[in-house]
PDB file of N, CA, C and O in Angstrom:
ATOM      1  N   MET A   1     -13.618-117.628 135.804  1.00  0.00           N
ATOM      2  CA  MET A   1     -14.002-116.490 135.003  1.00  0.00           C
ATOM      3  C   MET A   1     -13.832-116.843 133.529  1.00  0.00           C
ATOM      4  O   MET A   1     -12.786-117.359 133.133  1.00  0.00           O
ATOM      5  N   ILE A   2     -14.834-116.574 132.729  1.00  0.00           N
ATOM      6  CA  ILE A   2     -14.780-116.812 131.285  1.00  0.00           C
ATOM      7  C   ILE A   2     -14.178-115.589 130.626  1.00  0.00           C
ATOM      8  O   ILE A   2     -14.573-114.459 130.916  1.00  0.00           O
ATOM      9  N   THR A   3     -13.218-115.814 129.736  1.00  0.00           N
ATOM     10  CA  THR A   3     -12.535-114.716 129.074  1.00  0.00           C
ATOM     11  C   THR A   3     -12.795-114.761 127.576  1.00  0.00           C
ATOM     12  O   THR A   3     -12.445-115.744 126.923  1.00  0.00           O
ATOM     13  N   PRO A   4     -13.405-113.709 127.013  1.00  0.00           N
ATOM     14  CA  PRO A   4     -13.542-113.680 125.550  1.00  0.00           C
ATOM     15  C   PRO A   4     -12.155-113.554 124.927  1.00  0.00           C
ATOM     16  O   PRO A   4     -11.388-112.664 125.294  1.00  0.00           O
ATOM     17  N   VAL A   5     -11.836-114.426 123.999  1.00  0.00           N
ATOM     18  CA  VAL A   5     -10.533-114.404 123.364  1.00  0.00           C
ATOM     19  C   VAL A   5     -10.559-113.468 122.159  1.00  0.00           C
ATOM     20  O   VAL A   5      -9.699-112.598 122.024  1.00  0.00           O
ATOM     21  N   ASN A   6     -11.530-113.647 121.301  1.00  0.00           N
ATOM     22  CA  ASN A   6     -11.723-112.744 120.172  1.00  0.00           C
ATOM     23  C   ASN A   6     -13.156-112.880 119.699  1.00  0.00           C
ATOM     24  O   ASN A   6     -13.816-113.884 119.967  1.00  0.00           O
ATOM     25  N   MET A   7     -13.626-111.883 119.005  1.00  0.00           N
ATOM     26  CA  MET A   7     -14.987-111.949 118.508  1.00  0.00           C
ATOM     27  C   MET A   7     -15.098-111.176 117.218  1.00  0.00           C
ATOM     28  O   MET A   7     -14.366-110.213 116.989  1.00  0.00           O
ATOM     29  N   ASP A   8     -16.026-111.606 116.370  1.00  0.00           N
ATOM     30  CA  ASP A   8     -16.318-110.904 115.126  1.00  0.00           C
ATOM     31  C   ASP A   8     -17.426-109.909 115.431  1.00  0.00           C
ATOM     32  O   ASP A   8     -18.604-110.201 115.227  1.00  0.00           O
ATOM     33  N   GLY A   9     -17.057-108.764 115.907  1.00  0.00           N
ATOM     34  CA  GLY A   9     -18.057-107.768 116.288  1.00  0.00           C
ATOM     35  C   GLY A   9     -17.386-106.581 116.942  1.00  0.00           C
ATOM     36  O   GLY A   9     -16.230-106.270 116.657  1.00  0.00           O
ATOM     37  N   PRO A  10     -18.112-105.928 117.813  1.00  0.00           N
ATOM     38  CA  PRO A  10     -17.566-104.730 118.452  1.00  0.00           C
ATOM     39  C   PRO A  10     -16.324-105.025 119.290  1.00  0.00           C
ATOM     40  O   PRO A  10     -16.120-106.150 119.745  1.00  0.00           O
ATOM     41  N   LEU A  11     -15.509-104.009 119.484  1.00  0.00           N
ATOM     42  CA  LEU A  11     -14.275-104.185 120.247  1.00  0.00           C
ATOM     43  C   LEU A  11     -14.537-104.337 121.729  1.00  0.00           C
ATOM     44  O   LEU A  11     -13.827-105.085 122.402  1.00  0.00           O
ATOM     45  N   ARG A  12     -15.545-103.643 122.263  1.00  0.00           N
ATOM     46  CA  ARG A  12     -15.885-103.803 123.673  1.00  0.00           C
ATOM     47  C   ARG A  12     -16.820-104.996 123.831  1.00  0.00           C
ATOM     48  O   ARG A  12     -17.572-105.333 122.917  1.00  0.00           O
ATOM     49  N   GLU A  13     -16.765-105.633 125.005  1.00  0.00           N
ATOM     50  CA  GLU A  13     -17.624-106.785 125.257  1.00  0.00           C
ATOM     51  C   GLU A  13     -19.083-106.339 125.238  1.00  0.00           C
ATOM     52  O   GLU A  13     -19.456-105.424 125.973  1.00  0.00           O
ATOM     53  N   PRO A  14     -19.910-106.970 124.408  1.00  0.00           N
ATOM     54  CA  PRO A  14     -21.311-106.552 124.287  1.00  0.00           C
ATOM     55  C   PRO A  14     -22.159-107.028 125.468  1.00  0.00           C
ATOM     56  O   PRO A  14     -21.778-107.951 126.188  1.00  0.00           O
ATOM     57  N   GLU A  15     -23.312-106.384 125.656  1.00  0.00           N
ATOM     58  CA  GLU A  15     -24.245-106.827 126.693  1.00  0.00           C
ATOM     59  C   GLU A  15     -24.857-108.172 126.323  1.00  0.00           C
ATOM     60  O   GLU A  15     -25.209-108.962 127.200  1.00  0.00           O
ATOM     61  N   SER A  16     -24.983-108.430 125.032  1.00  0.00           N
ATOM     62  CA  SER A  16     -25.516-109.696 124.532  1.00  0.00           C
ATOM     63  C   SER A  16     -24.609-110.177 123.402  1.00  0.00           C
ATOM     64  O   SER A  16     -24.058-109.368 122.655  1.00  0.00           O
ATOM     65  N   TYR A  17     -24.456-111.489 123.280  1.00  0.00           N
ATOM     66  CA  TYR A  17     -23.651-112.067 122.209  1.00  0.00           C
ATOM     67  C   TYR A  17     -24.513-112.505 121.028  1.00  0.00           C
ATOM     68  O   TYR A  17     -24.018-113.189 120.133  1.00  0.00           O
ATOM     69  N   LYS A  18     -25.788-112.127 121.006  1.00  0.00           N
ATOM     70  CA  LYS A  18     -26.705-112.569 119.960  1.00  0.00           C
ATOM     71  C   LYS A  18     -26.141-112.240 118.579  1.00  0.00           C
ATOM     72  O   LYS A  18     -25.870-111.084 118.257  1.00  0.00           O
ATOM     73  N   GLY A  19     -25.973-113.292 117.772  1.00  0.00           N
ATOM     74  CA  GLY A  19     -25.483-113.134 116.414  1.00  0.00           C
ATOM     75  C   GLY A  19     -23.986-112.916 116.295  1.00  0.00           C
ATOM     76  O   GLY A  19     -23.490-112.703 115.189  1.00  0.00           O
ATOM     77  N   ILE A  20     -23.248-112.962 117.402  1.00  0.00           N
ATOM     78  CA  ILE A  20     -21.805-112.739 117.368  1.00  0.00           C
ATOM     79  C   ILE A  20     -21.091-114.070 117.595  1.00  0.00           C
ATOM     80  O   ILE A  20     -21.359-114.773 118.569  1.00  0.00           O
ATOM     81  N   CYS A  21     -20.187-114.401 116.689  1.00  0.00           N
ATOM     82  CA  CYS A  21     -19.379-115.606 116.853  1.00  0.00           C
ATOM     83  C   CYS A  21     -18.188-115.222 117.720  1.00  0.00           C
ATOM     84  O   CYS A  21     -17.388-114.367 117.338  1.00  0.00           O
ATOM     85  N   VAL A  22     -18.070-115.846 118.877  1.00  0.00           N
ATOM     86  CA  VAL A  22     -17.054-115.462 119.849  1.00  0.00           C
ATOM     87  C   VAL A  22     -16.316-116.696 120.346  1.00  0.00           C
ATOM     88  O   VAL A  22     -16.883-117.788 120.389  1.00  0.00           O
ATOM     89  N   LYS A  23     -15.069-116.526 120.716  1.00  0.00           N
ATOM     90  CA  LYS A  23     -14.252-117.607 121.266  1.00  0.00           C
ATOM     91  C   LYS A  23     -13.995-117.308 122.737  1.00  0.00           C
ATOM     92  O   LYS A  23     -13.566-116.209 123.089  1.00  0.00           O
ATOM     93  N   PHE A  24     -14.259-118.287 123.590  1.00  0.00           N
ATOM     94  CA  PHE A  24     -14.046-118.149 125.027  1.00  0.00           C
ATOM     95  C   PHE A  24     -12.991-119.139 125.487  1.00  0.00           C
ATOM     96  O   PHE A  24     -12.723-120.139 124.821  1.00  0.00           O
ATOM     97  N   ARG A  25     -12.394-118.844 126.639  1.00  0.00           N
ATOM     98  CA  ARG A  25     -11.541-119.821 127.307  1.00  0.00           C
ATOM     99  C   ARG A  25     -11.800-119.701 128.797  1.00  0.00           C
ATOM    100  O   ARG A  25     -12.160-118.633 129.292  1.00  0.00           O
ATOM    101  N   GLY A  26     -11.617-120.793 129.499  1.00  0.00           N
ATOM    102  CA  GLY A  26     -11.850-120.819 130.935  1.00  0.00           C
ATOM    103  C   GLY A  26     -11.561-122.214 131.447  1.00  0.00           C
ATOM    104  O   GLY A  26     -10.950-123.026 130.751  1.00  0.00           O
ATOM    105  N   ILE A  27     -12.000-122.493 132.667  1.00  0.00           N
ATOM    106  CA  ILE A  27     -11.821-123.822 133.231  1.00  0.00           C
ATOM    107  C   ILE A  27     -13.171-124.535 133.249  1.00  0.00           C
ATOM    108  O   ILE A  27     -14.208-123.918 133.007  1.00  0.00           O
ATOM    109  N   HIS A  28     -13.152-125.826 133.536  1.00  0.00           N
ATOM    110  CA  HIS A  28     -14.372-126.629 133.492  1.00  0.00           C
ATOM    111  C   HIS A  28     -15.482-126.042 134.370  1.00  0.00           C
ATOM    112  O   HIS A  28     -16.656-126.100 134.003  1.00  0.00           O
ATOM    113  N   ALA A  29     -15.121-125.483 135.517  1.00  0.00           N
ATOM    114  CA  ALA A  29     -16.117-124.907 136.421  1.00  0.00           C
ATOM    115  C   ALA A  29     -16.846-123.722 135.789  1.00  0.00           C
ATOM    116  O   ALA A  29     -17.932-123.362 136.244  1.00  0.00           O
ATOM    117  N   ASP A  30     -16.272-123.108 134.749  1.00  0.00           N
ATOM    118  CA  ASP A  30     -16.899-121.966 134.073  1.00  0.00           C
ATOM    119  C   ASP A  30     -17.945-122.384 133.050  1.00  0.00           C
ATOM    120  O   ASP A  30     -18.716-121.547 132.579  1.00  0.00           O
ATOM    121  N   PHE A  31     -17.982-123.662 132.699  1.00  0.00           N
ATOM    122  CA  PHE A  31     -18.853-124.125 131.619  1.00  0.00           C
ATOM    123  C   PHE A  31     -20.309-123.715 131.831  1.00  0.00           C
ATOM    124  O   PHE A  31     -20.978-123.308 130.881  1.00  0.00           O
ATOM    125  N   SER A  32     -20.800-123.814 133.048  1.00  0.00           N
ATOM    126  CA  SER A  32     -22.208-123.490 133.313  1.00  0.00           C
ATOM    127  C   SER A  32     -22.500-121.998 133.188  1.00  0.00           C
ATOM    128  O   SER A  32     -23.664-121.600 133.164  1.00  0.00           O
ATOM    129  N   SER A  33     -21.465-121.169 133.109  1.00  0.00           N
ATOM    130  CA  SER A  33     -21.646-119.717 132.985  1.00  0.00           C
ATOM    131  C   SER A  33     -21.621-119.231 131.537  1.00  0.00           C
ATOM    132  O   SER A  33     -21.775-118.036 131.283  1.00  0.00           O
ATOM    133  N   LEU A  34     -21.429-120.146 130.590  1.00  0.00           N
ATOM    134  CA  LEU A  34     -21.355-119.735 129.189  1.00  0.00           C
ATOM    135  C   LEU A  34     -22.685-119.161 128.717  1.00  0.00           C
ATOM    136  O   LEU A  34     -23.746-119.645 129.112  1.00  0.00           O
ATOM    137  N   PRO A  35     -22.635-118.123 127.866  1.00  0.00           N
ATOM    138  CA  PRO A  35     -23.880-117.569 127.330  1.00  0.00           C
ATOM    139  C   PRO A  35     -24.529-118.537 126.353  1.00  0.00           C
ATOM    140  O   PRO A  35     -23.847-119.350 125.730  1.00  0.00           O
ATOM    141  N   THR A  36     -25.831-118.450 126.224  1.00  0.00           N
ATOM    142  CA  THR A  36     -26.551-119.290 125.260  1.00  0.00           C
ATOM    143  C   THR A  36     -27.244-118.433 124.204  1.00  0.00           C
ATOM    144  O   THR A  36     -28.235-118.846 123.601  1.00  0.00           O
ATOM    145  N   ASP A  37     -26.706-117.238 123.993  1.00  0.00           N
ATOM    146  CA  ASP A  37     -27.263-116.362 122.969  1.00  0.00           C
ATOM    147  C   ASP A  37     -26.222-115.949 121.938  1.00  0.00           C
ATOM    148  O   ASP A  37     -26.426-114.977 121.211  1.00  0.00           O
ATOM    149  N   CYS A  38     -25.097-116.681 121.863  1.00  0.00           N
ATOM    150  CA  CYS A  38     -24.045-116.305 120.921  1.00  0.00           C
ATOM    151  C   CYS A  38     -24.284-116.965 119.556  1.00  0.00           C
ATOM    152  O   CYS A  38     -25.163-117.811 119.396  1.00  0.00           O
ATOM    153  N   GLY A  39     -23.480-116.550 118.594  1.00  0.00           N
ATOM    154  CA  GLY A  39     -23.631-117.038 117.231  1.00  0.00           C
ATOM    155  C   GLY A  39     -23.185-118.477 117.044  1.00  0.00           C
ATOM    156  O   GLY A  39     -22.368-119.004 117.798  1.00  0.00           O
ATOM    157  N   ASN A  40     -23.745-119.091 116.019  1.00  0.00           N
ATOM    158  CA  ASN A  40     -23.406-120.469 115.670  1.00  0.00           C
ATOM    159  C   ASN A  40     -21.913-120.590 115.398  1.00  0.00           C
ATOM    160  O   ASN A  40     -21.333-119.758 114.701  1.00  0.00           O
ATOM    161  N   GLY A  41     -21.297-121.621 115.945  1.00  0.00           N
ATOM    162  CA  GLY A  41     -19.874-121.855 115.738  1.00  0.00           C
ATOM    163  C   GLY A  41     -18.980-121.186 116.763  1.00  0.00           C
ATOM    164  O   GLY A  41     -17.758-121.302 116.677  1.00  0.00           O
ATOM    165  N   SER A  42     -19.558-120.487 117.736  1.00  0.00           N
ATOM    166  CA  SER A  42     -18.748-119.920 118.811  1.00  0.00           C
ATOM    167  C   SER A  42     -18.045-121.061 119.530  1.00  0.00           C
ATOM    168  O   SER A  42     -18.508-122.201 119.481  1.00  0.00           O
ATOM    169  N   GLY A  43     -16.944-120.774 120.191  1.00  0.00           N
ATOM    170  CA  GLY A  43     -16.164-121.841 120.816  1.00  0.00           C
ATOM    171  C   GLY A  43     -15.797-121.553 122.257  1.00  0.00           C
ATOM    172  O   GLY A  43     -15.723-120.400 122.682  1.00  0.00           O
ATOM    173  N   PHE A  44     -15.569-122.622 123.000  1.00  0.00           N
ATOM    174  CA  PHE A  44     -15.102-122.535 124.385  1.00  0.00           C
ATOM    175  C   PHE A  44     -14.027-123.579 124.600  1.00  0.00           C
ATOM    176  O   PHE A  44     -14.257-124.770 124.392  1.00  0.00           O
ATOM    177  N   TYR A  45     -12.839-123.125 125.022  1.00  0.00           N
ATOM    178  CA  TYR A  45     -11.720-124.018 125.310  1.00  0.00           C
ATOM    179  C   TYR A  45     -11.561-124.122 126.816  1.00  0.00           C
ATOM    180  O   TYR A  45     -11.360-123.118 127.498  1.00  0.00           O
ATOM    181  N   GLU A  46     -11.652-125.359 127.339  1.00  0.00           N
ATOM    182  CA  GLU A  46     -11.431-125.614 128.760  1.00  0.00           C
ATOM    183  C   GLU A  46      -9.943-125.834 128.976  1.00  0.00           C
ATOM    184  O   GLU A  46      -9.387-126.850 128.558  1.00  0.00           O
ATOM    185  N   MET A  47      -9.303-124.873 129.631  1.00  0.00           N
ATOM    186  CA  MET A  47      -7.850-124.921 129.798  1.00  0.00           C
ATOM    187  C   MET A  47      -7.397-126.056 130.703  1.00  0.00           C
ATOM    188  O   MET A  47      -6.295-126.576 130.529  1.00  0.00           O
ATOM    189  N   ASP A  48      -8.235-126.457 131.679  1.00  0.00           N
ATOM    190  CA  ASP A  48      -7.801-127.499 132.613  1.00  0.00           C
ATOM    191  C   ASP A  48      -8.050-128.914 132.105  1.00  0.00           C
ATOM    192  O   ASP A  48      -7.404-129.852 132.572  1.00  0.00           O
ATOM    193  N   THR A  49      -8.972-129.091 131.158  1.00  0.00           N
ATOM    194  CA  THR A  49      -9.261-130.431 130.641  1.00  0.00           C
ATOM    195  C   THR A  49      -8.795-130.625 129.205  1.00  0.00           C
ATOM    196  O   THR A  49      -8.599-131.755 128.759  1.00  0.00           O
ATOM    197  N   GLY A  50      -8.617-129.521 128.479  1.00  0.00           N
ATOM    198  CA  GLY A  50      -8.254-129.604 127.069  1.00  0.00           C
ATOM    199  C   GLY A  50      -9.451-129.807 126.167  1.00  0.00           C
ATOM    200  O   GLY A  50      -9.290-129.914 124.952  1.00  0.00           O
ATOM    201  N   ASP A  51     -10.661-129.863 126.736  1.00  0.00           N
ATOM    202  CA  ASP A  51     -11.876-130.047 125.936  1.00  0.00           C
ATOM    203  C   ASP A  51     -12.215-128.767 125.182  1.00  0.00           C
ATOM    204  O   ASP A  51     -11.944-127.664 125.656  1.00  0.00           O
ATOM    205  N   TYR A  52     -12.812-128.928 123.999  1.00  0.00           N
ATOM    206  CA  TYR A  52     -13.239-127.794 123.195  1.00  0.00           C
ATOM    207  C   TYR A  52     -14.710-127.991 122.833  1.00  0.00           C
ATOM    208  O   TYR A  52     -15.107-129.062 122.374  1.00  0.00           O
ATOM    209  N   TYR A  53     -15.499-126.966 123.040  1.00  0.00           N
ATOM    210  CA  TYR A  53     -16.927-126.996 122.750  1.00  0.00           C
ATOM    211  C   TYR A  53     -17.245-125.960 121.689  1.00  0.00           C
ATOM    212  O   TYR A  53     -16.637-124.891 121.644  1.00  0.00           O
ATOM    213  N   MET A  54     -18.210-126.289 120.833  1.00  0.00           N
ATOM    214  CA  MET A  54     -18.717-125.321 119.860  1.00  0.00           C
ATOM    215  C   MET A  54     -20.211-125.146 120.102  1.00  0.00           C
ATOM    216  O   MET A  54     -20.907-126.088 120.483  1.00  0.00           O
ATOM    217  N   PHE A  55     -20.692-123.924 119.876  1.00  0.00           N
ATOM    218  CA  PHE A  55     -22.078-123.607 120.141  1.00  0.00           C
ATOM    219  C   PHE A  55     -22.947-123.935 118.937  1.00  0.00           C
ATOM    220  O   PHE A  55     -22.656-123.512 117.818  1.00  0.00           O
ATOM    221  N   ASP A  56     -24.013-124.691 119.171  1.00  0.00           N
ATOM    222  CA  ASP A  56     -25.019-125.021 118.164  1.00  0.00           C
ATOM    223  C   ASP A  56     -26.191-124.070 118.385  1.00  0.00           C
ATOM    224  O   ASP A  56     -27.015-124.282 119.275  1.00  0.00           O
ATOM    225  N   GLU A  57     -26.258-123.014 117.561  1.00  0.00           N
ATOM    226  CA  GLU A  57     -27.277-121.985 117.740  1.00  0.00           C
ATOM    227  C   GLU A  57     -28.691-122.529 117.554  1.00  0.00           C
ATOM    228  O   GLU A  57     -29.609-122.099 118.251  1.00  0.00           O
ATOM    229  N   HIS A  58     -28.879-123.456 116.637  1.00  0.00           N
ATOM    230  CA  HIS A  58     -30.209-124.017 116.372  1.00  0.00           C
ATOM    231  C   HIS A  58     -30.777-124.725 117.603  1.00  0.00           C
ATOM    232  O   HIS A  58     -31.956-124.570 117.920  1.00  0.00           O
ATOM    233  N   ASN A  59     -29.945-125.500 118.296  1.00  0.00           N
ATOM    234  CA  ASN A  59     -30.398-126.236 119.478  1.00  0.00           C
ATOM    235  C   ASN A  59     -30.022-125.531 120.783  1.00  0.00           C
ATOM    236  O   ASN A  59     -30.263-126.059 121.868  1.00  0.00           O
ATOM    237  N   THR A  60     -29.439-124.350 120.676  1.00  0.00           N
ATOM    238  CA  THR A  60     -28.956-123.554 121.826  1.00  0.00           C
ATOM    239  C   THR A  60     -28.224-124.404 122.857  1.00  0.00           C
ATOM    240  O   THR A  60     -28.585-124.437 124.034  1.00  0.00           O
ATOM    241  N   GLU A  61     -27.169-125.099 122.377  1.00  0.00           N
ATOM    242  CA  GLU A  61     -26.378-125.904 123.307  1.00  0.00           C
ATOM    243  C   GLU A  61     -24.912-125.917 122.889  1.00  0.00           C
ATOM    244  O   GLU A  61     -24.574-125.768 121.715  1.00  0.00           O
ATOM    245  N   TRP A  62     -24.062-126.099 123.882  1.00  0.00           N
ATOM    246  CA  TRP A  62     -22.631-126.241 123.662  1.00  0.00           C
ATOM    247  C   TRP A  62     -22.332-127.719 123.448  1.00  0.00           C
ATOM    248  O   TRP A  62     -22.706-128.558 124.268  1.00  0.00           O
ATOM    249  N   VAL A  63     -21.657-128.038 122.346  1.00  0.00           N
ATOM    250  CA  VAL A  63     -21.407-129.429 121.962  1.00  0.00           C
ATOM    251  C   VAL A  63     -19.908-129.718 122.024  1.00  0.00           C
ATOM    252  O   VAL A  63     -19.102-129.020 121.411  1.00  0.00           O
ATOM    253  N   LEU A  64     -19.549-130.766 122.780  1.00  0.00           N
ATOM    254  CA  LEU A  64     -18.166-131.198 122.874  1.00  0.00           C
ATOM    255  C   LEU A  64     -17.696-131.687 121.509  1.00  0.00           C
ATOM    256  O   LEU A  64     -18.386-132.464 120.848  1.00  0.00           O
ATOM    257  N   GLN A  65     -16.535-131.234 121.097  1.00  0.00           N
ATOM    258  CA  GLN A  65     -15.996-131.614 119.781  1.00  0.00           C
ATOM    259  C   GLN A  65     -15.027-132.772 119.907  1.00  0.00           C
ATOM    260  O   GLN A  65     -14.475-133.227 118.905  1.00  0.00           O
TER     261      GLN A  65
END
């Protein structure tokens, strides 16, 4: 399960993350469930691997840092 950690936007989880920079955490198996409509610079921390990804809005992809 992917858990939003914090976001620059509404307090409740939005139906879409379009234009919202959000931080997620989860395990490697959750990676394929990440949204591809969030704001540039959004992040995902994989708790089981220690990997951190940032979202590239222009290319709509999560990039390992």
